[in-house]
Structure formats: C-alpha cells, structure tokens
C-alpha positions as CSV (number, residue, x, y, z in Angstrom):
1,M,0.1,0.0,0.0
2,G,1.3,3.4,-0.9
3,I,2.3,6.1,1.7
4,L,-0.6,8.3,0.4
5,T,-3.4,5.7,0.0
6,D,-5.0,6.4,3.4
7,F,-4.6,10.2,3.0
8,R,-6.2,10.2,-0.5
9,L,-9.2,8.3,0.8
10,T,-9.7,10.6,3.8
11,V,-9.3,13.6,1.5
12,L,-12.1,12.2,-0.6
13,E,-14.3,11.1,2.2
14,Q,-14.1,14.1,4.2
15,N,-14.0,16.6,1.0
16,L,-11.0,18.4,2.5
17,G,-10.5,20.2,-0.8
18,V,-6.7,19.3,-1.3
19,Y,-5.3,20.1,-4.7
20,G,-1.8,18.6,-4.3
21,I,0.4,16.9,-1.8
22,H,4.2,16.4,-1.8
23,V,6.2,14.5,0.7
24,Y,9.9,14.9,0.8
25,Q,12.2,12.9,3.3
26,N,15.8,12.1,3.6
27,D,16.9,14.0,0.5
28,R,14.3,12.8,-1.8
29,V,10.6,13.0,-2.9
30,I,8.9,9.9,-1.5
31,A,5.4,10.5,-2.6
32,E,3.2,13.1,-4.4
33,H,-0.2,13.2,-5.7
34,R,-2.4,15.8,-7.6
35,F,-6.3,15.9,-7.1
36,R,-6.5,18.6,-9.7
37,S,-4.2,20.5,-12.3
38,N,-0.8,21.6,-11.1
39,D,-1.4,25.3,-11.1
40,R,0.3,27.9,-8.9
41,E,-2.0,28.8,-6.0
42,N,-2.2,31.7,-3.7
43,L,-0.4,30.9,-0.7
44,Y,-2.4,33.3,1.3
45,S,-0.6,33.8,4.8
46,A,1.9,31.1,4.1
47,S,3.4,34.0,2.1
48,K,4.4,35.5,5.5
49,T,7.0,32.8,6.1
50,F,8.7,34.0,3.0
51,V,8.8,37.4,4.4
52,A,10.5,35.9,7.7
53,V,13.0,34.3,5.4
54,A,13.7,37.7,3.9
55,V,14.4,39.2,7.2
56,G,16.9,36.4,7.9
57,I,18.5,37.0,4.6
58,A,18.7,40.8,5.2
59,E,20.1,40.1,8.8
60,F,22.8,37.6,7.1
61,E,23.8,40.5,5.0
62,G,24.1,42.9,7.7
63,L,21.3,45.2,6.6
64,L,19.3,45.0,9.7
65,S,18.9,43.4,13.2
66,S,15.9,41.7,14.6
67,D,16.4,44.2,17.6
68,D,16.0,47.3,15.4
69,Y,13.2,49.6,16.1
70,A,10.6,49.7,13.3
71,L,9.6,53.2,13.4
72,N,13.4,54.2,13.0
73,F,13.0,53.1,9.4
74,F,9.8,55.5,8.9
75,P,10.8,58.9,10.2
76,E,8.0,60.2,8.0
77,F,5.4,58.6,10.3
78,R,6.7,59.7,13.6
79,D,4.1,62.5,13.8
80,V,1.2,60.2,13.4
81,A,2.6,57.2,15.3
82,S,0.6,56.0,18.4
83,N,2.1,56.4,21.7
84,G,4.4,53.2,22.3
85,A,5.0,52.6,18.5
86,E,8.4,53.8,19.0
87,Y,9.2,50.4,21.0
88,I,7.9,48.2,18.3
89,K,11.1,46.0,17.2
90,I,11.5,44.0,14.1
91,R,11.4,40.9,16.4
92,H,8.0,42.0,17.6
93,L,6.6,42.1,14.0
94,L,8.1,38.6,13.4
95,I,6.1,37.0,16.2
96,M,3.1,39.2,15.9
97,T,3.4,41.0,19.2
98,S,3.1,44.8,17.9
99,G,1.0,45.7,20.9
100,H,-2.0,46.2,18.6
101,M,-5.4,44.7,19.4
102,E,-7.2,45.5,16.2
103,E,-6.5,45.9,12.4
104,N,-8.5,48.1,10.2
105,Y,-8.9,46.3,6.9
106,S,-11.4,48.7,5.6
107,K,-8.6,51.4,5.4
108,Y,-6.1,49.1,3.6
109,N,-6.6,50.9,0.0
110,D,-7.3,54.3,1.3
111,M,-3.9,55.2,2.9
112,D,-0.3,53.9,3.2
113,R,-0.5,50.7,4.9
114,A,2.7,51.4,6.9
115,K,1.3,54.8,8.1
116,L,-1.9,52.8,9.1
117,F,0.2,50.4,11.1
118,F,2.1,53.0,13.1
119,S,-1.1,55.1,13.7
120,T,-2.9,52.2,15.1
121,E,-3.3,52.6,18.8
122,V,-0.7,50.4,21.1
123,K,-2.7,48.7,23.8
124,A,0.0,46.4,25.1
125,D,3.7,46.5,25.7
126,P,5.2,45.4,22.4
127,G,6.6,41.8,22.7
128,T,4.1,40.8,25.3
129,W,0.8,39.7,23.4
130,F,0.1,37.8,20.4
131,Y,-2.3,39.4,18.1
132,Y,-2.3,38.0,14.5
133,E,-1.8,41.2,12.3
134,D,-1.2,41.1,8.5
135,L,0.4,44.6,8.8
136,C,3.2,43.2,10.8
137,S,4.2,41.3,7.8
138,Y,3.7,44.1,5.5
139,V,5.9,46.5,7.5
140,L,8.7,43.9,7.5
141,G,8.7,43.8,3.8
142,R,8.5,47.7,3.7
143,I,11.7,47.7,5.9
144,I,13.7,45.7,3.5
145,E,12.4,47.6,0.5
146,K,13.5,50.8,2.2
147,L,17.0,49.5,2.8
148,S,17.4,47.6,-0.6
149,G,15.8,50.1,-2.9
150,V,13.5,47.5,-4.5
151,N,10.4,45.9,-3.7
152,L,10.4,42.6,-1.8
153,L,9.9,40.2,-4.5
154,E,12.9,41.9,-6.6
155,Y,15.0,41.8,-3.4
156,L,14.2,38.0,-3.1
157,K,14.6,36.9,-6.6
158,P,18.6,36.5,-6.7
159,R,18.9,35.8,-3.0
160,L,16.0,33.3,-2.5
161,F,13.8,32.4,-5.6
162,D,16.6,31.9,-8.0
163,K,18.4,29.6,-5.5
164,L,15.5,27.7,-5.0
165,E,15.0,27.3,-8.7
166,I,11.7,29.0,-8.7
167,V,11.2,30.9,-12.1
168,N,9.4,34.2,-12.2
169,P,7.2,33.8,-9.1
170,Q,4.3,36.1,-8.9
171,W,3.5,38.1,-5.7
172,H,0.7,40.7,-5.5
173,N,1.4,44.2,-4.7
174,C,-0.4,46.9,-2.5
175,Q,-2.1,49.8,-4.2
176,M,1.1,51.8,-3.8
177,G,3.3,49.3,-5.6
178,Y,4.9,47.4,-2.5
179,T,4.8,43.9,-2.2
180,A,1.7,42.7,-0.4
181,C,3.7,40.4,2.0
182,S,1.0,39.0,4.2
183,G,-0.5,37.0,1.1
184,G,-0.7,36.8,-2.5
185,L,2.5,34.8,-3.4
186,F,1.5,32.1,-5.9
187,L,3.5,29.0,-6.2
188,T,2.8,25.3,-7.2
189,T,2.8,22.6,-4.4
190,E,6.4,21.6,-5.3
191,E,7.7,25.1,-5.4
192,F,6.1,25.7,-2.1
193,S,7.9,22.5,-0.7
194,R,11.3,24.1,-1.3
195,L,10.8,26.5,1.3
196,G,10.4,23.6,3.9
197,I,13.5,21.9,2.6
198,L,15.4,25.0,2.8
199,L,14.3,25.3,6.6
200,L,14.7,21.7,7.4
201,Y,18.4,21.9,6.3
202,G,19.0,25.0,8.4
203,G,18.9,27.6,5.6
204,R,20.8,25.6,3.0
205,Y,19.6,24.5,-0.3
206,N,21.6,23.0,-3.1
207,N,24.9,23.8,-1.3
208,N,23.9,27.5,-1.0
209,Q,23.5,28.8,2.4
210,I,20.8,31.3,1.9
211,L,20.4,32.3,5.5
212,S,22.1,31.4,8.8
213,S,21.0,28.1,10.6
214,E,20.9,30.1,13.9
215,Y,18.2,32.3,12.3
216,V,16.2,29.3,11.2
217,D,16.4,27.8,14.7
218,E,15.2,31.0,16.0
219,M,12.2,31.0,13.7
220,Y,10.5,28.1,15.5
221,T,12.0,28.2,19.0
222,N,11.7,32.0,19.7
223,C,7.9,31.8,20.0
224,I,5.1,33.7,21.6
225,D,2.4,32.0,23.7
226,T,-0.8,31.2,21.8
227,S,-2.4,28.8,24.3
228,F,-5.5,30.9,24.3
229,K,-6.4,30.0,20.7
230,L,-9.3,27.7,20.3
231,D,-7.9,24.8,18.3
232,S,-4.9,22.7,19.5
233,E,-3.0,23.3,16.3
234,S,-3.1,27.0,16.9
235,Q,-2.1,26.7,20.7
236,Q,1.4,25.6,20.4
237,G,3.1,28.9,19.9
238,Y,4.0,31.2,17.1
239,G,7.4,31.8,15.9
240,Y,8.9,34.0,13.0
241,Q,5.8,33.8,10.9
242,V,5.4,30.1,11.5
243,W,3.1,28.1,13.7
244,K,4.3,25.2,16.0
245,C,2.4,22.0,15.6
246,T,1.1,19.5,18.2
247,L,3.6,17.0,16.9
248,P,6.7,17.4,18.7
249,N,9.7,19.4,16.9
250,T,7.2,20.3,14.1
251,Y,6.3,23.6,12.7
252,R,4.5,25.0,9.6
253,A,4.0,27.7,7.1
254,D,0.2,28.2,7.2
255,G,-2.0,29.7,4.8
256,M,-5.9,30.2,4.5
257,Y,-8.0,27.3,3.0
258,G,-5.3,24.8,3.7
259,Q,-1.9,26.0,2.4
260,Y,0.6,24.1,4.4
261,C,4.4,23.5,4.4
262,V,5.1,21.3,7.3
263,I,8.7,20.7,8.5
264,L,8.9,17.5,10.7
265,K,12.5,17.6,12.2
266,D,12.3,14.3,14.0
267,Y,11.4,12.5,10.7
268,N,13.8,14.6,8.6
269,A,10.8,15.4,6.3
270,V,8.8,18.1,4.8
271,V,5.0,17.6,3.8
272,T,3.6,20.3,1.7
273,I,-0.1,20.8,0.6
274,T,-2.2,23.3,-1.4
275,G,-5.9,23.4,-1.6
276,H,-9.1,25.2,-1.0
277,Y,-11.0,23.9,2.1
278,E,-13.4,26.4,3.6
279,E,-14.8,24.4,6.5
280,Y,-11.9,24.1,9.0
281,G,-8.3,23.9,7.6
282,K,-6.8,22.3,10.7
283,D,-8.5,19.0,9.7
284,V,-6.0,18.7,6.9
285,L,-3.2,18.8,9.4
286,R,-4.9,16.1,11.5
287,A,-5.3,14.0,8.4
288,I,-1.4,14.4,8.0
289,W,-0.7,13.2,11.5
290,K,-3.0,10.2,11.2
291,E,-2.5,9.1,7.7
292,I,1.0,10.0,6.6
293,V,3.3,10.4,9.6
294,P,3.0,6.7,10.7
295,Y,4.6,5.8,7.3
296,L,7.7,8.2,7.6
C-alpha cells in the first residue's frame, strides 16, 4: 500500500479540498499526488513565512537586526505614530506582538499601510501579547524595501527564488506598488515545498547557505504563547511567521484554505499541501498526523 493511500481516501471522504500533496524525506521526494491540475496557487498567509526568510537574509547580509526599532525606518510617520509605537522591534513584528489589538482592513486601500500600522493604537507592551496582524508582515517587507531600494519580490529573486530554482514567481502588490507580503504569493505545491526543504536543512539549499542556521532555529524556537487560541494546532506557539504544531519538533507555514508546508524535524521530512477547504483547515493537518506520519 502506498504512503498516500489512506490520506487520499480521507481527503475524498471528508471533502478536504486538497489540490496537491508533496512528501519529501531524507533528500528525496518519496510521494506526491495531484487531485487537480498543477497550477500555482495563492499561498495566502503562508506568504508570511517567505517574509520571515527575507528578514533572515537581510540580517545575514548585515542590513538590519531583529532588535532594530521599526519606526526608525519610517521617520515620515513619527508625527502620526501612536504612543508606544516607537518600541516595536523587528522581532515583535516577526512574532506578531506589536501591541495592537485591532486591524482596520477597511482602510487598507485608502492610505499608506505602513502609516496605518504605526498610527494604530498600541494597547499592550510590544513583545508581550500575540495578535495576528497582516500589517506586521507588510511592515517587515517595507523595511527591507527601504534598505534595498527594490520591492521585496525583486529583493528575493536573486537571493532566494533563483537559488530555490523557482522561475518568475508572482506576488501581489499593494495599491502603492509595494509587495503585499501578508499574502498573494503564488506557487505550485512542489515549489512551495522548497521553502520547507530550505528550513529543514538550516537555511541551506543545493549547497547554497541562503540564511544562517541560527536564524532558522530562532524561527521555530523564539515563540510567543498562543495557548488561548481555540484549536490545539493554534495553541502551540507562534514563531517567526510560522506556527508550531502539536507533533513535537514540528512547525509550519500556514495559509488560509489549507496551504501548508510542514517541517517535521524528527522525521527529516517536509509535507506540503495546497488546496481550498473552507470548513476548517486544521482538519487537513490532523489527516497528515494520522494518515502520513506513521509511514515516515
């Protein structure tokens, strides 16, 4: 019986909306299956993990430090910044602890989103409280764009995408022409898997050390508490734009409707899924634990 037999049956029986699955272990692809055409899909919030990798690359290059204060890169917004905004560090943006408690999506297309971020009321000390906020990812991208002089996609093409052999990736921009960052990156399931392989091997891909292994370790160990969340798969902690999983030593890039790139360190494996499941995406993760992990 193939490694994906039970998983495929579960997907069909529970109507989990999976488009494709890719399983990599011990330096090779051990299984993959398509439930529909092999198109590039919107990774939604899994795009955020690519932003965290971009920060790691920029830090590797000496452009910034995770302890830098975000507002220092935007002096033009000091006059409108909320009290406390000056204490938000890059590290806080990575783990979604800006101190904000709300996000006004209705203003996304009416004003500069970085200005919107800094003008939002800071209600908790930065670094102390998890609030999942798309603008945290967006501001991280804007910082790199300020330092590099190009948008985030252009910054990452030679430093990441070319080295992952991902040709001409597409990433949505905001209304002002900056990379959207919090979503809108389109990749195939297999292309998405290369992110997980990079992280599994400590920032190294095809003999290219793209970001430091120390930074990769921080991505899933320097986490904020999320135990107040409702689902067990969201309660394990949030790292640098990645979620920890209930399975030990396992973490994931996670996008709406079931876009997952799961790094299983104890199994030296990466399981990647794209799809569109509107009921409850974490059911797809539970299917991985039950139907695939026992065969690794």
